[in-house]
N, C-alpha and C positions, 0 to 999 in steps of 0.2 A: 933272858931278853924279852922285849915286848912281843915278838912274834910268837912266843910260846903260849900266849893267851888264846889264840884262835883255836876253836874246836874244844875248848875246855868248858866244863860245867861251872855255873855260878849259882849262888842263892842270895836272895835279898828279902828282907822283911818289909811288908807293906801294911798299912792300916786300912782295913776294908770294912764295909758295912756288914753288920750281922743281922740275920733275920730271926735269930734266937732272942726271945723276949727276956731271957735271963741276963743278957748283956746290957746292963743299965746305960752304958754310954752309947749303945747302938753300933759300936765299932769294935773290932778285934784285930790283933796282929796276926798276920798270916805269912808264912814263908812261901815264896814263889821261886821256882827253879828255871834256869834257862841255859843257853849255850852261846858262847861268844862266836859269832858267825863271820865277822870281818873286822879289819882295822883300816883306818885311813888317816892321812895327815890333816891336822887342823889347818884352816886358812890362817896364815900369819897376820895378826893385826899390826897395823903400822905403829911404830914407836914402842911396841912391847917386846921385852926380851924374854925368851924362854929359858928356864933354868936347866933343863936337860932335854935330850932328844925325845925321851918317852913322854914328856909333857906336851909335845906337839902331836900326839897320837890320840885318836878317839876309837874306842872299840864298840862295835855294834852288837847288842845282845838280843836274841830272840827267845822270849820266855815260852815255856811249854804251853801256856794258855793262848799263845798267838800275839801277845803284846810285845812291843819292842822298846828298847831304850839305848841311848848312847852313854858310855862311861869314859871318864878320864882315868889317869893312872891311879890316883888314890882310891877312887870308887871301885875300879876293877880289882885292885889288890885286896881290898876289904871283902868284896863279894866272893873272891876265890877262896878266902880263908874261912868263910862261914861254915 
């Protein structure tokens, strides 16, 4: 169930700038880790139908470096499997 995601660890790959001159593109892929800290109901948009109860939920993630991000069901499921 969707409630099970709170307090779980997740991982996500981000493209970040590199200070290493050997990286020709100037960017590298880096894995960032975080924790799902809360969930809340999405505000229902008028005229839109939701396909499942979990599609109405947003999970808030706090990354170890202090950044934050909100995830939908597909994003949170993928980040938990990483």
